Phi, psi and omega in degrees: 000131184300142177268135180234136176227163179270162178296329178293320176297321177300315180296323182270334186229043184303319181294321180293320177292321175300317179298317179301316178297316183292318182288320184275335184073011181243152176287157176247128179275138180245128179254151176231116185053039176085351180262137175301129186232315185222164170231130179247133178214162177290160177298322179300314179297317178300311183295324177295319176296319178294321176297321177297317178298321178294319177298316178300318179298316180294321178293322176297319179296316180296319178298319179294318177300315179298317179296333179269009174099355180285121181253014175079205184238136179286158178298319180300320180294319179294319178299317180299316180297320181291331179285339183283000000 
């Protein structure tokens, strides 16, 4: 279940919220006057999300290549290149 804190709590307890993010590996939602406003997360969680987005981008690119007839490189072709 997502953890939610107020912007006032963030101001008063930033270190505690940072610890919570790092220990749980999950983002913390920050509200301002009851409205969702920010998300705070550890650097590790952010980087993991960015890596996942890059993987999805590469998979989309590979899928597009396949749909356009590109079938990649055969194992035999790679072996031949490595011997050269």
